[in-house]
N, C-alpha and C positions, 0 to 999 in steps of 0.2 A: 504494500500500500504506500502510495506517495504521500508526502506530508500535506500537499494541497488537497488531498482527498479526505482528510480527517475533518469531521464536522463536530463542532462543540455545541453543547446544549445552550439553550437561551439563558441569558443572565438572570432572568426572573426565576427560572427553575433552580439554578444554582443557589440563588439567595434563599429561596424557600427551603431547600434541603439543608443549607448551612444554618438556618434558624431553628432546626429541630433540636431543641436543647436536650431532650431525653435520649436522643440517639447520638450525641456527640461522641466521636471516636469510631463510630461504625462506618463501614464501607457501603457506598451506594454505587451500583452498576446501573448506568442510565442508557437506555436504548434511545438514541438521539432523535430518530425520525418520529417516533411516537410520543416521546417525552415520558414514557413509563420508567419507573425506577424500582430497584430491588435492593433491600438491605441485607447485610450480613456482617458477622463479626470479623470475617476475613474476606480478602478479595475473591478467593476461590468460592467461598460460600455464596457471596453476592452474585457472582457470575453464574454459578450453577442454578440458582433460582431464576435468573434472567433467561438462561438458555432453555428452561422448561417451556417458556412461552415464545421466545425469539431465537430459535435454533438457527445458527448460521449468521447471526448479526454480530456486529462489532460494538462493544460497549465502552462508554466513557466512564472512568472510575474516579470517584472522589472519596476522601475521608471527611465525614461531616464535622464541621467546625474547625478544620485545618486547611492550610494553603496547599498542602500536597498529600497524596494518598500514601506515598512511601517512596522508597528508592530501590532501584534494581541495579546491580552491577552486571553480571552475566547470568541471564536466566532464560530458560525455555519453559514456557507454560503450555502444556497440552491439555485441552479440555474437550 
């Protein structure tokens, strides 16, 4: 996937998710085209929930209440 093909969620959706005080620290996997989001304690958990409905989609990941979801050095994630 080329960088210019990556689509970000709307700012209003990101603000809404970051305002969820009871879920601070949880991971949200967002299916950008629909705007639907799925919560998990880990990235894997959130993506697994999202893939139950949106198999084959690419998800935008955030950690609620934080600027970054995490950091990867060298990783291969197969789901």
